[in-house]
Backbone bond lengths (Angstrom), bond angles and torsions (degrees), N, CA, C in turn:
res aa  C-N    CA-C-N  psi(-1)  N-CA   C-N-CA  omega(-1)  CA-C   N-CA-C  phi
1 M - - - 1.385 - - 1.643 113.80 -
2 R 1.305 106.21 144.38 1.536 107.68 174.38 1.438 111.13 -96.51
3 I 1.324 117.59 132.60 1.433 120.34 -175.12 1.543 110.09 -129.64
4 L 1.320 117.16 138.13 1.501 126.79 176.69 1.486 105.59 -108.90
5 I 1.344 118.36 129.65 1.433 127.48 165.79 1.419 116.02 -112.10
6 L 1.377 119.60 117.51 1.442 123.40 175.32 1.539 110.31 -97.19
7 S 1.349 115.20 119.03 1.491 113.98 -177.10 1.491 108.15 -147.00
8 Q 1.312 111.88 143.98 1.458 114.06 173.54 1.533 112.69 -72.02
9 Y 1.305 118.96 -29.21 1.567 121.58 -174.85 1.662 101.90 -112.59
10 Y 1.385 111.58 151.27 1.333 121.48 166.62 1.480 110.76 -168.62
11 A 1.255 118.72 160.33 1.470 119.11 -179.25 1.471 114.58 -52.31
12 P 1.239 121.17 139.42 1.492 131.04 14.27 1.432 117.17 -88.05
13 E 1.331 117.99 13.69 1.467 115.18 173.24 1.595 114.81 -73.48
14 P 1.269 116.71 155.91 1.432 121.31 -162.89 1.599 109.34 -72.29
15 E 1.324 120.81 -16.36 1.515 126.49 -178.69 1.559 103.54 -68.33
16 A 1.388 114.51 109.67 1.417 114.75 -169.83 1.690 118.46 -94.42
17 I 1.426 110.19 -14.57 1.432 113.62 -175.38 1.635 114.30 -58.00
18 P 1.364 119.28 -54.91 1.469 116.52 179.18 1.602 113.90 -58.91
19 T 1.212 116.12 -41.31 1.492 119.65 170.14 1.464 116.43 -54.68
20 E 1.355 118.21 -52.58 1.384 117.56 176.07 1.544 118.26 -62.47
21 L 1.354 116.17 -35.37 1.364 120.05 174.82 1.515 111.23 -62.94
22 A 1.288 124.90 -53.77 1.434 128.59 175.45 1.452 113.91 -48.85
23 Q 1.315 114.83 -50.75 1.534 122.63 -178.14 1.582 111.36 -57.86
24 G 1.442 106.31 -43.88 1.397 111.92 -172.57 1.572 110.91 -71.12
25 L 1.377 115.53 -28.93 1.469 120.10 177.84 1.432 108.31 -68.26
26 V 1.367 119.56 -41.15 1.524 124.60 -177.11 1.508 107.98 -62.76
27 R 1.358 111.62 -45.13 1.647 114.88 179.50 1.531 108.84 -57.77
28 R 1.274 120.38 -32.35 1.392 124.92 178.76 1.539 113.55 -82.90
29 G 1.297 116.86 10.53 1.422 121.91 174.52 1.578 116.32 84.63
30 H 1.247 124.18 18.12 1.363 127.97 -178.71 1.577 106.42 -93.66
31 E 1.349 115.82 153.08 1.558 121.28 167.01 1.542 105.15 -91.37
32 V 1.361 114.24 122.41 1.436 119.02 -176.63 1.427 110.79 -120.49
33 T 1.344 121.22 133.46 1.425 128.49 172.30 1.539 105.93 -124.12
34 V 1.338 112.38 135.15 1.441 124.48 -176.65 1.596 106.40 -115.40
35 F 1.342 112.61 123.14 1.555 116.11 175.26 1.502 107.95 -107.85
36 T 1.214 119.47 116.14 1.418 125.31 -174.24 1.574 117.95 -140.21
37 G 1.366 120.64 175.23 1.463 117.15 175.52 1.536 111.06 -92.30
38 F 1.196 115.96 168.26 1.523 116.15 177.18 1.473 110.63 -64.46
39 P 1.422 113.39 137.85 1.383 117.97 -171.29 1.655 112.72 -65.12
40 N 1.420 112.57 124.92 1.534 119.08 -176.66 1.377 111.04 -149.90
41 Y 1.368 120.47 0.37 1.438 121.64 -174.77 1.563 107.51 -87.29
42 P 1.353 123.06 139.86 1.481 134.42 8.05 1.447 113.64 -93.32
43 Y 1.438 122.87 -2.66 1.366 126.68 -159.11 1.655 113.24 -97.31
44 G 1.322 109.27 -20.12 1.423 119.02 -178.74 1.492 117.58 78.74
45 K 1.320 112.97 8.82 1.573 122.14 170.79 1.667 111.40 -114.35
46 I 1.234 112.24 132.35 1.418 121.02 -176.20 1.473 108.35 -57.94
47 Y 1.321 121.53 127.84 1.335 130.92 173.02 1.485 117.81 -45.10
48 E 1.398 115.48 143.77 1.467 122.28 173.06 1.649 106.38 -53.47
49 G 1.324 112.35 139.31 1.498 117.93 178.71 1.507 113.56 92.30
50 Y 1.318 114.09 -7.57 1.496 118.79 177.14 1.476 110.93 -119.43
51 R 1.427 118.86 143.14 1.410 118.73 174.24 1.615 108.33 -122.40
52 L 1.239 111.43 150.72 1.480 110.39 173.79 1.464 113.27 -74.83
53 R 1.208 121.00 120.07 1.446 130.59 -176.46 1.577 111.88 -150.11
54 L 1.292 117.73 175.28 1.433 121.68 178.99 1.553 108.06 -48.74
55 W 1.374 116.15 -53.36 1.454 116.70 -169.81 1.613 104.95 -163.42
56 Q 1.237 113.68 153.62 1.463 118.32 172.00 1.511 109.31 -143.89
57 K 1.371 118.30 141.20 1.411 126.63 -169.51 1.630 108.19 -122.94
58 E 1.329 112.55 128.80 1.388 112.69 169.58 1.504 114.33 -149.37
59 K 1.283 123.16 166.25 1.423 126.32 176.01 1.486 110.37 -113.92
60 A 1.388 113.69 121.07 1.509 121.56 -177.96 1.488 110.88 -125.61
61 D 1.331 117.90 116.31 1.441 125.06 176.66 1.560 108.77 52.66
62 G 1.376 118.01 44.54 1.318 122.83 175.79 1.626 120.50 79.13
63 V 1.467 107.96 6.32 1.402 120.17 -176.38 1.591 107.75 -105.50
64 N 1.319 122.61 126.04 1.385 120.13 174.26 1.605 107.49 -82.57
65 V 1.290 114.17 122.35 1.495 115.64 -177.09 1.499 110.17 -118.76
66 L 1.361 116.62 128.96 1.420 121.57 -172.41 1.683 99.79 -116.76
67 Y 1.353 116.44 125.54 1.435 122.62 -177.09 1.485 105.54 -104.57
């Protein structure tokens, strides 16, 4: 099954629920894509290694992540 998760928070941010959900679904054999904002919680500054741009795509632990 192909699943899209829309979440304000996702790894590397400390809010774990969306990350654990996505990784659990991948372990069960689903294709998961997460659409989220650039990581900046809780300090309000974009994490090192990320730049503010139109979008960024990466694959983390089998999950497609779109920022």
